[in-house]
C-alpha positions in Angstrom: 116.9 85.5 71.8 115.4 82.1 72.6 112.3 80.3 71.3 109.1 81.1 73.2 107.7 78.5 75.5 105.1 76.3 73.9 101.5 76.1 75.2 100.6 72.9 77.1 97.9 70.6 75.8 95.5 71.9 78.5 96.1 75.5 77.3 95.7 74.5 73.7 92.3 72.8 74.5 91.2 75.9 76.4 92.1 78.0 73.4 90.3 75.8 70.9 87.2 75.7 73.0 87.2 79.5 73.0 87.2 79.9 69.2 83.4 80.3 68.9 83.2 82.4 72.0 81.7 85.9 71.9 84.3 88.3 73.3 84.4 91.9 74.2 86.7 94.0 72.0 89.6 93.9 74.5 89.2 90.2 75.2 89.1 89.4 71.5 92.3 91.3 71.0 93.9 89.2 73.7 92.4 86.0 72.2 93.9 87.0 68.8 97.2 87.6 70.4 97.4 84.1 71.8 95.7 82.5 68.7 98.2 83.9 66.3 101.0 82.5 68.2 99.4 79.1 68.5 98.0 78.8 64.9 100.5 80.7 62.8 103.5 80.5 65.1 104.1 84.2 64.7 106.7 85.9 66.9 105.8 88.6 69.4 107.0 91.5 67.2 105.0 90.2 64.3 101.8 89.8 66.4 102.4 93.3 67.9 102.6 94.8 64.4 99.5 92.9 63.2 97.4 93.8 66.2 98.8 97.3 66.8 100.1 96.4 70.3 103.4 96.9 71.9 105.8 93.9 71.9 105.9 93.9 75.7 102.0 93.8 75.8 102.0 90.7 73.5 104.7 89.0 75.7 102.7 89.8 78.9 99.5 88.4 77.4 101.4 85.2 76.3 102.9 84.8 79.8 99.6 85.3 81.5 98.0 82.7 79.2 100.7 80.2 80.0 100.3 80.9 83.7 96.5 81.4 84.1 94.9 80.0 80.9 91.5 81.4 79.8 91.3 84.0 82.6 94.2 85.8 80.8 92.0 86.2 77.7 89.0 87.3 79.7 91.0 89.9 81.4 90.4 88.6 84.9 93.8 89.3 86.4 95.5 91.2 89.1 96.0 94.4 87.2 94.6 97.6 88.7 93.1 98.0 92.0 94.2 99.2 95.4 96.8 97.0 96.9 98.7 99.2 99.3 96.4 100.6 102.0 96.8 101.0 105.7 93.2 99.9 106.1 90.6 98.2 103.9 87.8 100.3 102.5 85.4 98.8 105.1 87.8 99.6 107.9 88.2 103.2 106.6 84.4 103.6 106.5 84.1 102.3 110.1 86.9 104.7 111.2 85.2 107.7 109.6 81.8 106.7 111.0 83.3 106.5 114.5 85.0 109.9 114.0 81.7 111.4 112.8 79.9 110.1 115.9 82.5 111.9 118.0 81.8 115.2 116.2 78.1 115.2 117.0 78.8 117.7 119.8 78.8 120.5 117.2 82.5 121.2 117.2 84.2 121.6 113.8 86.7 118.8 113.3 89.7 119.4 111.2 92.0 117.1 109.2 94.8 117.4 111.8 92.6 115.8 114.4 91.5 113.1 112.0 95.1 112.5 111.0 96.2 112.2 114.6 93.5 109.6 115.3 94.3 107.7 112.1 98.0 107.5 112.9 97.1 106.3 116.4 94.9 103.6 114.9 97.4 102.3 112.4 100.5 102.8 114.5 102.6 104.8 112.1 102.8 108.3 110.7 101.2 109.3 107.3 101.2 112.3 105.1 98.1 114.6 105.3 97.3 113.7 101.6 96.6 110.2 102.8 93.7 111.5 104.9 92.4 113.8 102.1 92.4 110.9 99.7 90.6 108.7 102.2 88.0 111.4 102.7 87.5 111.8 99.0 87.2 108.0 98.5 84.3 107.9 101.0 82.5 110.9 99.5 83.4 113.4 102.3 83.9 117.0 101.3 85.3 120.1 102.9 82.7 122.1 104.7 83.9 125.5 105.8 82.0 128.1 107.7 80.7 131.0 105.7 82.6 134.3 105.9 79.4 136.2 106.5 76.1 135.7 108.2 73.2 134.6 106.0 70.7 137.1 107.5 73.0 140.1 107.4 71.7 143.4 106.0 74.0 144.6 103.2 72.8 148.3 103.7 73.7 148.2 107.4 77.2 146.8 106.5 77.7 149.6 103.9 76.6 152.2 106.5 79.0 150.8 109.1 81.9 150.9 106.7 81.2 154.6 105.9 81.0 155.6 109.6 84.3 153.9 110.5 
């Protein structure tokens, strides 16, 4: 296994300027990870053992610091988030608003109609769970008709059942 790449002078300056900084718990852990490598020249397994992290996490933090500097310590990276969408959140919202405007006629719309319109809009087929996840993302919920009338008379229903 080769020797780890050394931090550039610019990265070392960033690190030394950050010593007196007030960090969140996670950011301080990332700072310690980088600082232990710079100050004490510890290896990734030694740092992982000292900070109770995995070796791969330590190496990832070091690589991010080499590449991005201070933002790697602050945790401002590209981890997490939604990267693979057919539409942006705003486009999805506009699509659902347009679809809701169409349903003002009182007809009950179902997911199959919404899926058909969605596929026409994006130009490819999607699984129905894609539509359900989009609806959940935008706070829509399933509204189904009741199985009984709200003003029914339970006594009349019981009498009807007996006479049948």
